[in-house]
C-alpha positions as CSV (number, residue, x, y, z in Angstrom):
1,Q,149.3,-102.3,77.1
2,V,146.6,-100.4,75.1
3,Q,147.3,-98.5,72.0
4,L,145.0,-95.8,70.5
5,V,145.0,-94.9,66.8
6,E,143.3,-91.8,65.7
7,S,142.1,-90.8,62.2
8,G,140.0,-88.2,60.4
9,G,141.6,-84.9,61.0
10,G,142.1,-82.3,58.3
11,V,141.3,-78.8,57.0
12,V,137.8,-77.6,56.6
13,Q,136.1,-74.3,56.1
14,A,134.0,-72.7,58.9
15,G,130.6,-74.2,59.1
16,G,131.8,-77.5,57.8
17,S,132.1,-80.9,59.4
18,L,134.7,-83.6,60.2
19,R,134.5,-87.0,61.8
20,L,137.3,-88.3,64.0
21,S,137.8,-91.9,64.9
22,C,139.9,-93.6,67.6
23,A,140.4,-97.4,67.9
24,A,141.8,-99.0,70.9
25,S,143.7,-102.3,70.7
26,G,145.9,-104.4,72.9
27,R,145.8,-107.5,75.1
28,A,143.5,-108.0,78.1
29,F,142.2,-104.5,78.7
30,R,138.9,-103.1,79.8
31,L,137.6,-99.8,78.8
32,Y,135.8,-97.6,81.3
33,A,135.6,-94.4,79.3
34,M,137.0,-92.9,76.2
35,G,137.2,-89.2,75.5
36,W,138.5,-86.5,73.3
37,F,140.7,-83.5,74.3
38,R,142.2,-80.7,72.2
39,Q,145.2,-78.6,72.5
40,A,145.7,-75.3,70.5
41,P,149.2,-73.8,70.3
42,G,150.3,-72.2,73.6
43,K,147.2,-73.4,75.4
44,E,146.4,-76.3,77.8
45,R,144.9,-79.6,76.7
46,D,141.2,-79.1,77.2
47,F,138.3,-81.5,77.6
48,V,136.0,-81.8,74.5
49,A,133.8,-84.9,75.0
50,A,133.7,-88.3,76.6
51,V,131.5,-91.5,76.7
52,S,131.1,-93.9,79.6
53,W,131.8,-97.4,78.1
54,S,129.3,-99.3,80.3
55,S,126.4,-96.9,80.5
56,G,126.9,-95.0,77.2
57,F,126.4,-91.7,79.0
58,T,128.0,-88.8,77.2
59,Y,129.8,-85.6,78.5
60,Y,130.5,-82.4,76.6
61,S,132.3,-79.2,77.1
62,D,130.1,-76.1,76.9
63,S,132.0,-74.9,73.9
64,V,131.0,-77.9,71.7
65,K,127.7,-78.8,73.2
66,G,125.1,-78.9,70.4
67,R,127.7,-79.0,67.7
68,F,129.8,-82.1,68.4
69,T,128.5,-85.7,69.0
70,I,130.5,-88.4,70.6
71,S,129.6,-92.1,70.0
72,S,131.0,-95.5,70.5
73,D,131.1,-99.0,69.0
74,N,131.9,-101.1,71.9
75,A,132.4,-104.3,69.8
76,K,135.1,-102.5,67.9
77,N,136.6,-100.6,70.9
78,T,136.2,-97.5,68.8
79,V,135.0,-94.0,69.6
80,Y,133.9,-91.3,67.2
81,L,133.6,-87.5,67.3
82,Q,131.3,-86.0,64.8
83,M,132.0,-82.3,64.6
84,D,129.5,-80.1,62.9
85,S,129.3,-76.3,62.5
86,L,133.0,-76.0,63.0
87,E,134.4,-72.7,63.9
88,P,138.0,-71.3,63.6
89,E,138.2,-71.5,67.4
90,D,138.0,-75.3,67.1
91,T,141.3,-75.4,65.4
92,A,143.6,-77.6,67.5
93,V,145.4,-81.0,67.8
94,Y,142.7,-83.4,68.9
95,Y,143.7,-86.3,71.2
96,C,141.8,-89.4,71.9
97,A,142.1,-90.8,75.5
98,A,141.1,-93.9,77.3
99,D,140.5,-94.8,80.9
100,T,141.3,-98.5,81.6
101,R,141.7,-98.0,85.4
102,K,138.2,-96.9,86.3
103,T,139.6,-93.4,87.3
104,T,136.8,-91.6,85.5
105,Y,134.2,-93.1,87.8
106,Y,135.1,-90.8,90.6
107,G,134.0,-87.2,91.0
108,D,134.4,-85.2,87.8
109,S,137.3,-87.1,86.6
110,V,135.7,-87.8,83.3
111,Y,136.3,-84.2,82.4
112,D,139.9,-84.2,83.6
113,K,142.8,-85.2,81.5
114,Y,144.3,-86.9,84.6
115,G,141.3,-89.3,84.6
116,Y,142.7,-91.0,81.5
117,N,145.8,-93.3,81.4
118,T,146.3,-93.8,77.6
119,W,146.5,-91.3,74.8
120,G,146.6,-91.3,71.1
121,Q,149.2,-89.5,69.0
122,G,146.9,-86.6,68.1
123,T,145.3,-85.5,64.9
124,Q,145.3,-81.9,63.6
125,V,142.0,-80.1,62.9
126,T,142.2,-76.8,61.1
127,V,139.1,-74.7,60.5
128,S,139.6,-71.8,58.1
129,S,137.5,-68.7,58.2
């Protein structure tokens, strides 16, 4: 069983920055990818960014490309999301996700919430205008 613990959300003005962290813990697990998704009120949970654990390759949604940076510390089983130039449209609950079943290796599953089998509790990010 893998647990994900997120931190770093908060309230920031438009144009500001925030950094989210997510640490994975548990017994006898292997990470294949970790990602971030977000969900605004009344909307679907959308892909934000992901990182392949073995290759370090990164993936971004078009809406955050160039503003957000995902990174990982494999030794600590931790993923980070540096969010710069934040916009009010970035306001949402941000969820960390992990793939421990290799599902994200197939097709475009790395962009799909169904490619991940473990989720964090979510952290609120609010960007004021």
